[in-house]
N, C-alpha and C positions, 0 to 999 in steps of 0.2 A: 689148186680149188678150181673146180669146175664151173662154167656159167651158171647152170643149175643151184650149184652151192652157193655161189654169191648171191643170185636170187634169192634164194631160201633166206641167207644172212639178214639182207637187207630187209626181206618181208617180216621176219622176225623182229627186227630192230624198228621197224615202222608200227608192228602191233605193240611193241613195249612202249613207243612214244604215246600211241594213241591211249593205252591203258594209263600213263602219267598224265595226259591231259585230263583225261575224264576224271582222274583222281582231284586234280587241281581244280576242274570245274566244281567239284563237289565242295572242296574246301572254301572256295570263293563263295559258293551259294550259303555256306555256314555262317561266313564272316559277315557277308550282305545282311544275313538274317539277325546276327547279333548287333550288327550295327543300328539295324531298323529297330531292334527292341531297346537298345540303350538310347537312342533317339526319342522313343515314345517315353521312357522314364524321365529323360532330362525333361523332355517337354513338360511333363506332368509337374515334376518338381520346380521347374521355373515359374508354372502358372501358381502353383502354391505359394511360393514366395512373393510373387506380386501382389497375390491377394493379401498376404500379411502386411504387406508395405501399404498397399492401398487402405486397410483395415486402420492400421495406424494413423495415415494420414488423416482419415476420417475422425477418429478419435481424437487427435490434435486439434484439428479445425472445431470441433463440439466445444473443446476446452476454452479455445481462444474465443469463440463466439460467445460463451457463457461468460468470460472474463470481461468481454467487450460491453456486454450488455450490462455489467454492474458498475453502475455510475458511482458507487462510493469506493472503488477500488482504487482510484486514482485522483482523489481529493488532495489538493496543495493547501 
């Protein structure tokens, strides 16, 4: 194998590695995009769940305040 053939082989390998790296970068970009989308969805779901919990806490407080204000509820 001549020096020119060796250089051509090395160049070919480098070009192949470059193409592989570009492919990996593209795949990484896709994964990052999917992660960001999943993060947005999860944050939204967490916010909805927190709102439900806080609504329930408010409902229970209303019931307790009403019960507390009812003086005839605890007569002995």
